[in-house]
NUSEGU-63434 format. One line per 5 residues: for each residue x negated, y, z of N, C-alpha, C, CB. Coordinates in steps of 0.05 Angstrom, whole numbers, plus 5000, padded with zeros to 4 digits. Glycine has a CB too. Layout:
! residues N
X/Y/Z/X/Y/Z/X/Y/Z/X/Y/Z; ...
This chain:
! residues 347
7190/0335/1419/7201/0337/1403/7198/0305/1387/7194/0362/1393; 7216/0286/1389/7216/0267/1380/7202/0260/1346/7241/0263/1385; 7190/0238/1333/7179/0226/1324/7198/0222/1300/7169/0209/1340; 7196/0242/1286/7221/0244/1258/7199/0238/1234/7242/0283/1253; 7209/0233/1207/7193/0244/1186/7193/0272/1175/7198/0230/1168
7170/0289/1176/7172/0311/1158/7197/0303/1137/7141/0315/1143; 7207/0286/1122/7232/0285/1102/7253/0283/1116/7233/0264/1083; 7266/0280/1152/7289/0284/1157/7285/0304/1166/7303/0269/1169; 7263/0313/1179/7263/0350/1194/7248/0369/1178/7246/0354/1227; 7250/0387/1168/7236/0410/1163/7225/0424/1193/7257/0428/1146
7193/0434/1196/7184/0435/1218/7197/0468/1218/7150/0426/1221; 7211/0478/1249/7206/0503/1242/7192/0518/1256/7224/0513/1239; 7187/0554/1258/7167/0557/1261/7182/0580/1282/7146/0560/1237; 7163/0586/1312/7167/0608/1319/7145/0634/1311/7171/0603/1343; 7146/0650/1300/7120/0669/1289/7123/0697/1306/7123/0676/1250
7092/0691/1325/7084/0722/1339/7074/0741/1331/7070/0724/1355; 7085/0762/1317/7066/0774/1302/7079/0779/1274/7040/0756/1302; 7091/0800/1268/7098/0796/1231/7084/0819/1212/7138/0800/1224; 7061/0819/1219/7048/0837/1205/7022/0835/1178/7038/0848/1227; 7002/0836/1175/6997/0824/1153/6983/0802/1160/6985/0838/1136
6972/0791/1170/6970/0757/1182/6993/0746/1186/6957/0752/1209; 7015/0754/1206/7034/0736/1206/7056/0737/1183/7046/0737/1232; 7063/0762/1173/7080/0751/1149/7059/0752/1125/7108/0771/1141; 7044/0768/1119/7025/0754/1094/7005/0730/1090/7010/0772/1086; 7000/0720/1116/6992/0698/1113/7003/0671/1119/6975/0700/1121
7015/0674/1144/7027/0651/1156/7049/0636/1154/7029/0655/1174; 7078/0657/1150/7101/0652/1138/7095/0643/1109/7117/0676/1139; 7070/0667/1099/7077/0657/1063/7064/0623/1066/7052/0683/1030; 7034/0614/1077/7032/0590/1074/7057/0570/1081/7011/0585/1086; 7064/0582/1102/7089/0560/1117/7114/0554/1098/7105/0575/1148
7115/0572/1091/7132/0571/1060/7137/0548/1044/7120/0586/1041; 7110/0565/1035/7097/0538/1008/7094/0504/1015/7059/0545/1001; 7086/0508/1049/7091/0478/1054/7115/0468/1062/7075/0468/1071; 7126/0488/1062/7160/0477/1068/7171/0475/1093/7167/0448/1059; 7156/0490/1113/7154/0496/1131/7180/0515/1133/7129/0503/1135
7198/0522/1166/7204/0546/1151/7207/0562/1182/7234/0544/1127; 7212/0598/1175/7206/0608/1211/7238/0618/1219/7178/0642/1216; 7238/0613/1244/7262/0612/1255/7268/0637/1270/7265/0589/1272; 7236/0641/1285/7239/0654/1300/7214/0676/1297/7244/0641/1320; 7215/0702/1304/7197/0725/1305/7202/0746/1328/7198/0738/1280
7173/0741/1328/7164/0769/1357/7151/0792/1336/7129/0757/1388; 7170/0816/1336/7170/0838/1334/7176/0868/1335/7169/0834/1328; 7172/0881/1348/7174/0908/1361/7184/0930/1331/7138/0917/1379; 7164/0927/1309/7168/0954/1294/7184/0948/1271/7139/0968/1285; 7205/0960/1275/7239/0964/1256/7239/0952/1238/7251/0990/1243
7208/0958/1215/7208/0965/1184/7195/0930/1191/7186/0999/1165; 7177/0913/1201/7183/0885/1201/7204/0867/1215/7164/0878/1209; 7214/0883/1233/7237/0864/1243/7263/0856/1211/7257/0887/1276; 7264/0880/1192/7280/0884/1176/7261/0864/1156/7287/0915/1170; 7237/0864/1153/7218/0846/1131/7225/0815/1142/7179/0853/1133
7237/0808/1171/7233/0787/1177/7258/0771/1167/7227/0787/1203; 7285/0798/1169/7312/0785/1172/7316/0776/1133/7342/0814/1189; 7300/0792/1126/7291/0792/1093/7281/0762/1079/7263/0815/1090; 7266/0766/1099/7254/0735/1081/7259/0712/1094/7222/0732/1076; 7274/0713/1122/7279/0685/1135/7314/0696/1148/7249/0675/1166
7327/0686/1130/7366/0703/1137/7370/0676/1165/7406/0697/1093; 7379/0699/1176/7385/0683/1207/7362/0676/1221/7400/0655/1206; 7340/0684/1221/7319/0686/1237/7330/0702/1271/7295/0705/1218; 7311/0686/1284/7322/0710/1317/7298/0722/1316/7328/0695/1357; 7305/0745/1326/7282/0770/1328/7272/0774/1361/7299/0804/1315
7261/0779/1367/7245/0781/1398/7236/0797/1394/7227/0764/1411; 7230/0815/1424/7213/0837/1431/7181/0835/1437/7225/0848/1454; 7186/0802/1448/7164/0796/1466/7162/0766/1465/7167/0807/1496; 7145/0758/1472/7133/0733/1475/7149/0716/1492/7106/0736/1486; 7156/0733/1523/7170/0717/1531/7211/0710/1525/7159/0724/1555
7215/0735/1503/7236/0728/1496/7233/0700/1473/7249/0754/1487; 7216/0704/1466/7217/0680/1443/7212/0651/1459/7189/0685/1417; 7197/0649/1485/7197/0625/1495/7222/0630/1514/7169/0614/1507; 7243/0630/1519/7265/0638/1528/7288/0625/1506/7263/0669/1533; 7283/0633/1474/7301/0623/1452/7283/0593/1449/7302/0648/1420
7281/0580/1465/7266/0545/1463/7280/0524/1442/7270/0525/1498; 7299/0530/1439/7315/0508/1419/7309/0523/1396/7353/0502/1423; 7300/0539/1387/7307/0554/1363/7279/0541/1341/7307/0594/1371; 7260/0537/1353/7238/0522/1338/7211/0504/1344/7231/0540/1326; 7211/0495/1332/7185/0466/1341/7159/0466/1346/7180/0445/1322
7155/0488/1337/7115/0500/1341/7122/0533/1340/7083/0488/1303; 7099/0544/1357/7100/0572/1358/7069/0581/1346/7106/0583/1392; 7062/0595/1332/7051/0602/1313/7040/0640/1329/7074/0597/1284; 7019/0641/1337/7007/0658/1346/6990/0676/1327/6994/0647/1364; 7001/0696/1315/6996/0713/1303/6981/0749/1308/7015/0709/1295
6979/0747/1329/6982/0774/1358/6949/0779/1344/6987/0761/1407; 6945/0809/1355/6913/0816/1356/6892/0802/1370/6909/0839/1367; 6877/0794/1360/6854/0784/1378/6848/0776/1405/6841/0797/1378; 6848/0810/1416/6851/0813/1443/6882/0803/1460/6844/0843/1445; 6897/0796/1447/6918/0782/1458/6917/0749/1459/6941/0790/1442
6901/0743/1448/6909/0711/1437/6904/0689/1464/6885/0699/1407; 6886/0695/1480/6881/0690/1506/6911/0678/1515/6870/0718/1523; 6917/0713/1533/6937/0714/1544/6971/0706/1533/6932/0737/1552; 6958/0701/1503/6991/0688/1494/6994/0661/1492/7002/0695/1466; 6964/0643/1487/6961/0621/1484/6968/0608/1512/6937/0618/1474
6953/0627/1538/6962/0618/1565/6996/0607/1567/6956/0646/1584; 7013/0632/1560/7038/0629/1564/7060/0611/1563/7043/0641/1557; 7049/0604/1527/7056/0584/1511/7037/0550/1517/7050/0599/1480; 7022/0551/1534/7026/0521/1534/7037/0523/1572/6989/0499/1523; 7046/0547/1587/7052/0542/1601/7084/0528/1597/7045/0561/1613
7091/0543/1575/7123/0539/1576/7126/0503/1551/7143/0580/1555; 7100/0492/1548/7096/0470/1539/7109/0464/1505/7108/0453/1562; 7100/0485/1494/7108/0487/1472/7084/0487/1452/7126/0508/1470; 7079/0464/1427/7055/0471/1427/7058/0486/1400/7036/0447/1430; 7031/0496/1394/7029/0522/1391/6998/0525/1365/7025/0537/1428
7007/0542/1339/6978/0543/1323/6968/0566/1337/6978/0547/1285; 6939/0575/1338/6933/0601/1353/6917/0606/1323/6912/0601/1389; 6915/0635/1321/6908/0646/1297/6875/0649/1309/6928/0676/1285; 6846/0651/1286/6819/0654/1298/6821/0681/1303/6794/0646/1279; 6794/0690/1315/6788/0676/1336/6804/0664/1362/6773/0688/1342
6798/0634/1373/6820/0633/1397/6811/0656/1413/6821/0602/1417; 6792/0661/1425/6788/0687/1449/6764/0699/1439/6783/0678/1485; 6760/0729/1459/6741/0742/1453/6711/0737/1458/6748/0760/1460; 6711/0706/1474/6680/0701/1471/6687/0669/1478/6654/0721/1496; 6657/0657/1492/6662/0630/1486/6669/0626/1513/6639/0611/1473
6669/0638/1542/6676/0629/1567/6711/0636/1557/6659/0647/1596; 6723/0655/1550/6752/0655/1550/6767/0630/1530/6761/0685/1540; 6749/0630/1509/6758/0601/1486/6755/0579/1502/6738/0594/1457; 6741/0565/1519/6733/0541/1541/6762/0542/1550/6705/0547/1569; 6767/0572/1567/6793/0576/1584/6813/0567/1576/6801/0599/1588
6819/0579/1549/6846/0572/1532/6854/0543/1527/6844/0582/1504; 6821/0525/1519/6828/0501/1518/6829/0483/1542/6816/0493/1502; 6825/0495/1570/6822/0482/1603/6854/0493/1602/6794/0499/1632; 6865/0508/1596/6889/0516/1608/6910/0501/1595/6894/0546/1607; 6911/0499/1568/6928/0483/1548/6924/0453/1553/6920/0491/1518
6910/0442/1567/6896/0410/1571/6910/0406/1594/6861/0403/1576; 6906/0429/1620/6920/0418/1639/6952/0429/1640/6904/0423/1664; 6962/0438/1626/6986/0443/1613/7008/0405/1597/6971/0468/1585; 6982/0395/1589/6991/0377/1577/7006/0381/1546/7004/0368/1595; 6993/0418/1539/7005/0429/1509/6984/0428/1488/7015/0463/1510
6999/0411/1467/6979/0410/1457/6978/0435/1432/6977/0383/1450; 6959/0438/1425/6949/0461/1393/6927/0457/1382/6945/0494/1398; 6940/0472/1356/6909/0474/1338/6903/0501/1328/6908/0455/1310; 6884/0502/1309/6871/0527/1315/6867/0534/1283/6839/0525/1336; 6878/0563/1271/6879/0561/1249/6860/0573/1232/6900/0566/1244
6841/0555/1228/6819/0549/1210/6820/0545/1175/6809/0527/1220; 6837/0560/1165/6850/0556/1142/6828/0552/1124/6869/0578/1135; 6804/0567/1128/6785/0565/1101/6773/0540/1102/6761/0586/1099; 6781/0527/1116/6767/0495/1114/6773/0489/1085/6782/0468/1137; 6798/0500/1077/6822/0486/1051/6817/0513/1025/6871/0485/1067
6793/0529/1034/6783/0534/1005/6780/0523/0993/6767/0542/0999; 6792/0526/0963/6772/0512/0935/6754/0506/0933/6766/0521/0917; 6727/0537/0944/6701/0526/0940/6694/0514/0961/6683/0543/0934; 6707/0510/0991/6697/0491/1017/6690/0462/1003/6724/0486/1045; 6726/0457/0991/6733/0429/0983/6710/0425/0968/6761/0422/0968
6714/0441/0935/6695/0433/0918/6664/0423/0940/6691/0460/0896; 6653/0442/0943/6629/0440/0967/6630/0419/0971/6630/0454/0994; 6649/0413/0988/6637/0387/0998/6641/0359/0982/6647/0384/1025; 6655/0363/0962/6654/0332/0942/6631/0339/0930/6682/0323/0915; 6616/0359/0923/6584/0362/0910/6567/0346/0931/6572/0396/0908
6564/0356/0958/6555/0346/0976/6551/0318/0977/6566/0353/0993; 6574/0306/0977/6581/0272/0975/6564/0259/0951/6617/0267/0966; 6569/0284/0937/6559/0261/0903/6530/0259/0903/6568/0279/0863; 6508/0275/0920/6486/0274/0935/6474/0292/0901/6473/0237/0950; 6482/0307/0892/6475/0319/0869/6449/0336/0862/6494/0332/0864
6453/0345/0894/6433/0370/0902/6415/0360/0918/6447/0396/0917; 6414/0339/0920/6377/0322/0930/6383/0332/0955/6337/0335/0915; 6363/0340/0972/6361/0358/0996/6371/0369/1006/6352/0370/0999; 6394/0385/1011/6396/0408/1026/6375/0427/1041/6411/0400/1040; 6371/0440/1038/6352/0464/1054/6372/0491/1065/6325/0478/1027
6385/0498/1039/6392/0524/1049/6424/0522/1039/6371/0551/1037; 6441/0546/1059/6463/0551/1053/6478/0581/1054/6472/0535/1067; 6483/0597/1036/6488/0619/1037/6517/0628/1030/6470/0629/1024; 6525/0642/1044/6561/0654/1040/6562/0686/1048/6588/0634/1066; 6567/0698/1024/6580/0726/1037/6605/0728/1035/6572/0750/1025
6614/0745/1047/6637/0752/1047/6642/0788/1059/6649/0729/1063; 6640/0793/1028/6626/0824/1018/6656/0839/0999/6588/0817/0990; 6657/0865/1026/6671/0879/1002/6665/0907/0990/6697/0880/1007; 6669/0921/0971/6675/0946/0973/6699/0966/0973/6664/0950/0962; 6702/0968/1005/6717/0985/1029/6698/1013/1036/6720/0964/1060
6695/1029/1019/6676/1053/1037/6693/1063/1054/6664/1080/1022; 6719/1068/1050/6738/1072/1070/6748/1059/1080/6752/1082/1068; 6751/1060/1101/6763/1041/1132/6786/1041/1123/6762/1053/1168; 6810/1020/1123/6832/1006/1132/6836/1023/1165/6824/0970/1132; 6858/1025/1164/6868/1039/1191/6889/1014/1205/6887/1073/1184
6865/1002/1219/6885/0978/1234/6874/0966/1249/6895/0957/1220; 6882/0955/1280/6865/0946/1301/6833/0923/1291/6890/0929/1322; 6847/0916/1265/6814/0905/1264/6786/0914/1261/6812/0891/1248; 6796/0947/1247/6779/0964/1240/6770/0976/1261/6785/0979/1223; 6792/0985/1288/6784/1009/1307/6787/0996/1343/6810/1040/1301
6795/0972/1342/6793/0963/1373/6767/0953/1376/6813/0939/1382; 6761/0968/1394/6729/0966/1402/6724/0935/1417/6721/0994/1427; 6751/0929/1425/6749/0892/1444/6750/0876/1423/6780/0878/1467; 6778/0879/1407/6776/0855/1394/6773/0853/1369/6794/0841/1397; 6766/0879/1354/6763/0876/1328/6734/0880/1325/6779/0894/1312
6728/0892/1302/6698/0886/1283/6697/0856/1262/6669/0882/1309; 6689/0856/1251/6674/0829/1228/6669/0806/1250/6635/0840/1209; 6654/0811/1262/6646/0791/1276/6664/0770/1292/6632/0802/1291; 6681/0774/1296/6702/0764/1313/6731/0758/1285/6710/0793/1343; 6726/0778/1269/6748/0769/1240/6738/0749/1223/6753/0793/1217
6710/0754/1212/6703/0732/1192/6684/0714/1203/6693/0743/1166; 6669/0714/1224/6650/0707/1240/6662/0679/1243/6645/0725/1265; 6691/0674/1256/6699/0649/1263/6706/0636/1231/6728/0652/1287; 6706/0642/1217/6702/0625/1183/6682/0628/1175/6717/0633/1159; 6663/0640/1174/6630/0636/1164/6622/0610/1186/6605/0672/1171
6619/0618/1205/6605/0598/1226/6615/0572/1222/6611/0606/1257; 6647/0567/1227/6655/0546/1220/6655/0525/1192/6673/0551/1227; 6652/0543/1170/6647/0535/1147/6622/0513/1152/6641/0559/1128; 6599/0539/1157/6574/0527/1165/6575/0502/1182/6559/0546/1177; 6585/0496/1200/6582/0468/1218/6597/0450/1207/6589/0469/1248
6614/0449/1191/6627/0440/1183/6607/0423/1155/6648/0459/1183; 6599/0426/1143/6572/0426/1124/6556/0418/1139/6561/0451/1112; 6546/0422/1159/6518/0418/1162/6510/0413/1193/6502/0442/1150; 6538/0412/1212/6522/0407/1229/6525/0433/1259/6493/0406/1210; 6516/0419/1287/6510/0436/1301/6487/0462/1295/6506/0421/1321
6496/0487/1314/6476/0501/1303/6460/0505/1333/6486/0529/1284; 6424/0495/1322/6406/0500/1339/6404/0530/1356/6385/0495/1324; 6393/0550/1337/6384/0574/1349/6401/0596/1318/6340/0575/1355; 6406/0621/1332/6413/0639/1321/6400/0665/1320/6432/0639/1327; 6399/0684/1293/6383/0715/1284/6404/0720/1276/6357/0720/1262
6417/0751/1289/6439/0759/1277/6434/0799/1276/6469/0744/1297; 6436/0805/1254/6437/0838/1261/6467/0850/1256/6415/0856/1240; 6479/0865/1271/6502/0879/1278/6499/0912/1265/6505/0877/1313; 6514/0920/1251/6521/0951/1249/6548/0959/1248/6510/0964/1225; 6561/0982/1251/6566/1000/1251/6565/1022/1233/6560/1002/1264
6578/1014/1207/6567/1045/1186/6601/1062/1181/6548/1030/1140; 6614/1048/1181/6643/1070/1172/6665/1059/1195/6660/1064/1132; 6666/1044/1208/6683/1041/1238/6662/1039/1264/6702/1009/1239; 6680/1045/1286/6672/1039/1311/6664/1015/1324/6687/1046/1322; 6674/0997/1308/6660/0961/1305/6653/0960/1283/6680/0934/1308
6643/0929/1290/6611/0922/1274/6629/0925/1242/6591/0878/1283; 6622/0930/1218/6633/0928/1195/6613/0916/1168/6644/0955/1192; 6586/0906/1182/6559/0896/1171/6556/0880/1189/6534/0914/1167; 6552/0850/1179/6538/0827/1203/6525/0811/1182/6561/0804/1225; 6502/0800/1195/6481/0778/1179/6467/0758/1199/6456/0795/1164
6479/0733/1192/6475/0719/1215/6455/0690/1201/6508/0713/1232; 6435/0690/1213/6429/0664/1208/6421/0642/1224/6415/0664/1194; 6439/0622/1221/6433/0596/1235/6418/0563/1222/6461/0591/1244; 6409/0559/1254/6386/0540/1241/6402/0511/1257/6345/0549/1251; 6402/0495/1229/6424/0472/1243/6408/0453/1258/6442/0453/1221
6417/0436/1272/6402/0416/1285/6395/0395/1259/6419/0402/1313; 6379/0387/1259/6368/0365/1233/6348/0343/1248/6345/0385/1204; 6343/0323/1231/6314/0304/1236/6292/0314/1235/6308/0283/1220; 6274/0318/1251/6242/0323/1257/6242/0351/1253/6218/0308/1236; 6260/0371/1251/6270/0399/1249/6271/0405/1227/6257/0417/1261
6281/0388/1211/6295/0401/1187/6314/0403/1186/6293/0394/1166; 6324/0417/1193/6360/0427/1190/6362/0444/1170/6374/0444/1216; 6387/0441/1161/6394/0470/1148/6392/0491/1153/6410/0474/1145; 6383/0513/1133/6386/0544/1154/6408/0557/1131/6347/0570/1160; 6428/0561/1141/6453/0577/1133/6455/0610/1136/6475/0565/1149
6453/0624/1117/6449/0656/1120/6472/0662/1105/6420/0672/1108; 6493/0675/1132/6519/0686/1123/6513/0709/1130/6545/0677/1134; 6535/0727/1104/6543/0751/1110/6572/0764/1118/6535/0760/1090; 6584/0791/1124/6604/0792/1123/6588/0820/1123/6626/0778/1139; 6613/0841/1107/6612/0869/1106/6634/0890/1090/6587/0872/1096
6642/0905/1093/6667/0920/1083/6645/0944/1074/6697/0929/1109; 6618/0949/1058/6609/0972/1056/6591/0961/1031/6596/0985/1082; 6596/0950/1006/6586/0935/0998/6596/0936/0964/6590/0914/1015; 6577/0952/0955/6591/0964/0916/6581/0941/0904/6574/0999/0895; 6572/0915/0913/6556/0893/0894/6567/0866/0913/6515/0898/0893
6589/0863/0916/6591/0831/0931/6580/0814/0913/6623/0819/0938; 6572/0794/0930/6573/0759/0921/6539/0770/0910/6606/0743/0889; 6527/0742/0903/6551/0719/0888/6550/0708/0920/6539/0689/0853; 6582/0695/0923/6591/0687/0949/6584/0661/0964/6616/0686/0947; 6572/0646/0941/6567/0622/0947/6543/0615/0939/6585/0606/0938
6519/0606/0958/6503/0588/0942/6485/0571/0958/6488/0603/0922; 6488/0550/0954/6479/0518/0961/6453/0513/0950/6499/0495/0949; 6429/0508/0966/6400/0507/0951/6390/0469/0959/6371/0538/0969; 6382/0459/0942/6371/0434/0946/6345/0423/0933/6390/0418/0941; 6333/0406/0939/6316/0385/0924/6320/0394/0888/6331/0350/0933
6337/0381/0889/6348/0375/0860/6370/0382/0846/6351/0356/0858; 6372/0415/0854/6397/0433/0841/6399/0458/0855/6427/0418/0843; 6418/0469/0855/6430/0488/0873/6466/0490/0862/6412/0520/0869; 6493/0488/0884/6515/0496/0870/6515/0530/0880/6543/0475/0879; 6529/0543/0857/6531/0575/0867/6565/0575/0852/6500/0603/0849
6573/0599/0879/6603/0607/0868/6594/0639/0864/6634/0602/0893; 6607/0650/0846/6600/0679/0832/6613/0704/0852/6615/0682/0798; 6641/0692/0862/6671/0701/0852/6680/0698/0886/6690/0676/0823; 6694/0714/0889/6712/0710/0916/6738/0719/0910/6702/0726/0941; 6750/0694/0898/6790/0710/0901/6797/0737/0892/6803/0716/0937
6785/0739/0873/6785/0760/0847/6778/0796/0861/6825/0758/0829; 6760/0788/0884/6748/0813/0893/6725/0821/0868/6734/0809/0925; 6734/0850/0870/6709/0862/0847/6682/0864/0845/6710/0884/0842; 6670/0849/0836/6645/0830/0837/6633/0844/0806/6655/0789/0836; 6604/0858/0806/6593/0861/0775/6591/0828/0775/6558/0883/0769
6586/0804/0791/6579/0773/0781/6601/0757/0768/6570/0754/0807; 6620/0783/0771/6640/0764/0755/6643/0762/0723/6665/0770/0764; 6629/0774/0721/6619/0767/0686/6610/0734/0680/6585/0789/0676; 6600/0730/0701/6594/0690/0705/6623/0670/0693/6591/0679/0751; 6644/0681/0711/6672/0664/0709/6676/0670/0687/6697/0669/0726
6672/0692/0668/6688/0697/0643/6684/0668/0629/6677/0725/0624; 6657/0659/0632/6654/0631/0625/6659/0604/0634/6637/0630/0623; 6675/0604/0655/6673/0589/0676/6708/0572/0663/6670/0611/0712; 6702/0546/0652/6717/0528/0636/6743/0526/0659/6699/0496/0627; 6774/0531/0641/6796/0523/0670/6785/0508/0686/6823/0507/0666
6809/0509/0706/6800/0480/0723/6776/0477/0740/6796/0457/0705; 6755/0495/0736/6730/0488/0755/6729/0515/0777/6697/0483/0734; 6700/0508/0791/6697/0524/0805/6676/0518/0816/6715/0528/0818; 6661/0547/0805/6627/0538/0822/6614/0520/0790/6632/0507/0862; 6576/0534/0802/6566/0518/0782/6538/0499/0797/6557/0540/0755
6534/0477/0781/6515/0473/0786/6496/0480/0770/6516/0455/0791; 6473/0495/0791/6446/0509/0768/6424/0489/0771/6431/0546/0778; 6399/0492/0757/6375/0483/0760/6366/0512/0735/6370/0443/0752; 6358/0531/0746/6342/0548/0737/6351/0568/0716/6322/0534/0730; 6361/0557/0686/6375/0577/0664/6404/0557/0666/6356/0579/0626
6393/0523/0659/6411/0501/0663/6434/0505/0683/6397/0479/0671; 6467/0499/0663/6484/0513/0683/6514/0488/0680/6490/0555/0672; 6515/0486/0704/6543/0457/0694/6568/0467/0705/6539/0418/0712; 6604/0464/0692/6609/0481/0714/6628/0447/0729/6630/0519/0705; 6637/0455/0753/6643/0439/0764/6667/0433/0780/6627/0438/0771
6682/0413/0770/6710/0417/0778/6721/0416/0804/6722/0400/0767; 6739/0428/0800/6750/0443/0825/6764/0415/0850/6780/0470/0810; 6756/0419/0867/6783/0396/0876/6804/0407/0884/6778/0378/0900; 6822/0382/0888/6852/0388/0892/6849/0401/0925/6873/0355/0889; 6863/0420/0927/6873/0426/0958/6876/0461/0957/6845/0413/0987
6880/0469/0983/6892/0491/0977/6892/0510/1010/6922/0481/0962; 6905/0525/1016/6905/0530/1042/6937/0519/1059/6899/0564/1043; 6946/0526/1039/6981/0512/1045/6978/0482/1067/6998/0496/1006; 6956/0469/1060/6953/0446/1063/6946/0442/1095/6934/0438/1045; 6937/0467/1104/6935/0464/1142/6968/0466/1153/6911/0498/1160
6981/0475/1138/7020/0468/1142/7024/0446/1137/7043/0481/1122; 7019/0444/1116/7033/0412/1116/7017/0400/1138/7030/0391/1083; 7000/0403/1144/6981/0374/1161/6997/0386/1193/6928/0377/1161; 7005/0404/1195/7017/0424/1220/7042/0397/1222/7031/0467/1210; 7056/0399/1202/7083/0393/1212/7077/0356/1208/7112/0410/1190
7052/0339/1195/7051/0320/1200/7037/0318/1231/7040/0309/1178; 7031/0338/1240/7013/0331/1267/7036/0333/1286/6985/0355/1275; 7067/0349/1291/7088/0352/1301/7102/0328/1305/7100/0369/1288; 7104/0307/1284/7110/0282/1289/7101/0265/1287/7122/0276/1283; 7069/0275/1298/7049/0244/1306/7026/0239/1294/7062/0218/1299
7028/0260/1267/6995/0265/1258/6973/0273/1268/6991/0278/1242; 6944/0269/1260/6924/0287/1280/6927/0320/1268/6885/0274/1277; 6911/0325/1291/6911/0351/1303/6895/0360/1268/6892/0356/1340; 6908/0388/1256/6897/0385/1235/6866/0411/1242/6922/0391/1208; 6859/0418/1261/6834/0427/1278/6829/0429/1302/6827/0445/1274
6817/0407/1305/6805/0398/1344/6793/0436/1356/6758/0364/1344; 6807/0435/1367/6802/0463/1382/6776/0472/1397/6822/0464/1403; 6768/0440/1399/6741/0447/1415/6709/0461/1390/6732/0408/1434; 6728/0453/1369/6703/0457/1339/6713/0495/1345/6718/0434/1292; 6736/0503/1352/6731/0532/1361/6711/0543/1385/6756/0541/1367
6721/0525/1396/6700/0541/1421/6670/0532/1422/6712/0535/1454; 6658/0518/1402/6632/0516/1400/6624/0541/1375/6624/0482/1394; 6649/0545/1362/6638/0568/1343/6647/0593/1352/6646/0566/1313; 6652/0598/1372/6649/0627/1398/6632/0621/1413/6672/0635/1419; 6621/0596/1416/6584/0603/1439/6569/0605/1415/6564/0569/1466
6571/0604/1387/6549/0612/1370/6553/0643/1363/6550/0593/1343; 6578/0653/1363/6580/0686/1365/6576/0700/1389/6607/0695/1358; 6569/0687/1414/6569/0696/1435/6528/0704/1426/6584/0670/1462; 6513/0679/1427/6492/0683/1416/6489/0703/1397/6486/0664/1408; 6500/0699/1385/6499/0728/1354/6505/0747/1360/6517/0729/1327
6524/0753/1381/6517/0782/1393/6498/0786/1412/6538/0794/1404; 6491/0773/1426/6464/0779/1440/6436/0783/1421/6458/0754/1459; 6436/0767/1398/6406/0772/1389/6407/0796/1370/6393/0745/1373; 6431/0801/1360/6424/0816/1357/6420/0849/1366/6429/0808/1345; 6425/0849/1399/6421/0864/1415/6391/0863/1422/6440/0860/1433
6378/0845/1430/6353/0838/1430/6330/0831/1411/6356/0824/1441; 6346/0837/1387/6326/0832/1361/6312/0805/1362/6304/0854/1359; 6327/0791/1385/6299/0758/1375/6333/0729/1367/6264/0739/1430; 6304/0719/1357/6321/0692/1353/6327/0669/1374/6307/0679/1334; 6349/0661/1377/6361/0655/1409/6372/0624/1408/6392/0680/1419
6354/0611/1425/6382/0579/1423/6409/0586/1425/6381/0553/1454; 6423/0564/1413/6449/0567/1430/6450/0542/1456/6477/0562/1407
């Protein structure tokens, strides 16, 4: 694609998958960012109809091969297929030489993730990874709080991605024994957030359980980050579906105070009473015992990922370096082994 400003050219998206992720997340954010979906891979008649209604004139394809044969219809491919197909689809798009966005996880394990990167590099095909949670308002606000030094020396980071969902949804994410489960679904977001904030992981302890689904629906990770003189931050991360009292969402502890976010994306939680007192335009609290001060929300949001994709296609920096996602995949591999052995393991 020749270098043209985003003002002169609206980036066109070929989208692989038009379900909860493809339509509900990628297409929605692409539209918000000013990109246009011009081709879709979907077999389900209902989803094909939705794509035609959402994007008049869209090119519909039954499979990825058909999409790749329609090369003039798009500028970038977005792979939003089930996780178990990511490596295969990434290899196909790499061979075609089309820039692409790959949803997380980029593969099922660290070895496969490294192969995805190697195959794309050998073909000279650029790609990026959909780690959209880097643009969460709470993540952006927390980055600003840490930069201010207001918390002093941070020693603990906690984040919970908990839901009250006692009856599982009937999707591949809950039922696929290979690509499903919360470790691969939410784990990449949690680990990426922690490493972005506090650096590389030195060791991992994990507990994984399957309470209501064939795959794990209850995940707990402890990450020990590298630090000077062995004094790195400890991250404690939860992802769970059978939690009647979700939250608090984020808690960061330092020698001079704490940063707390009580709820997340309007999910039901008994901690939402704290938000009733939050002024408009704030995200979380700086707390010191009973003392509590609201924090101004940092600007930004998930659509900024696709704005960055538009800029990347015309010569800007890559929105997310795939090497980051390979490191995350290796951390998740160690977490799975830790859960099997019951021991804290080095990365």
